[in-house]
C-alpha positions, 0 to 999 in steps of 0.5 A: 198367309204371307205375300210372295215375290215370284221369279218366273224363271225359277218355276216349273214349265208344264208341257201340255202337248200340241206345241203348248207349254204353261208356267203356272205362277199364282196357284192354290198350292202357293196359297191363293184362295181366289185366283190363278195365273201363269204364262202360256207359250204357244209355238208357231202355227199351234193353237189352244183348242176351242174351250170355255171356262166356269169363271172369268179369264183375262189374257194379256199378250206378252210377246209374239203375234196371234189370233184370238177367237172369242165367241165366234169373232177373230181378233188379231192380237199383239203385245200389250193387247188384253182380253176379258172373257166371261164364263161360258164364252167359247175362245182360243188363241192361235199363234200366226207366226211362222217362227216366233212363239206367242206368249200370253199371261192369263188370270182366272177369277177362281182357284176352282177354274175349269176348262171344257174343250168344246169339241169333246165336252171334256172338262178338267180343272186348270190346276190339275191340267197344269200339274198342281 
């Protein structure tokens, strides 16, 4: 397996609906065996639904203003803020801006990461959700 330099602007963006777009970066398709990462853009006023994962996740705010809901507590977030979210902790990110996108860089500690939407109980693999 070879190391890779990625240029994000050359990677495909997946429209997840609801004003959310994701650019998967390090994936199993690329050769990763232990982690996934990528960048998600959330349009003004939009949010990712409340969900949990089966593994740890870390999220770095790249740009914009948002609110992170983590285990029942709301946190204002801005560029360079970083979260660590253990497996099974309900959370979501919301863009609080009226005009600017919120951009976040995420990393999952497993290539078998899943997302379970709290409201519906529906579980999907992250790589399938992102079109891998």
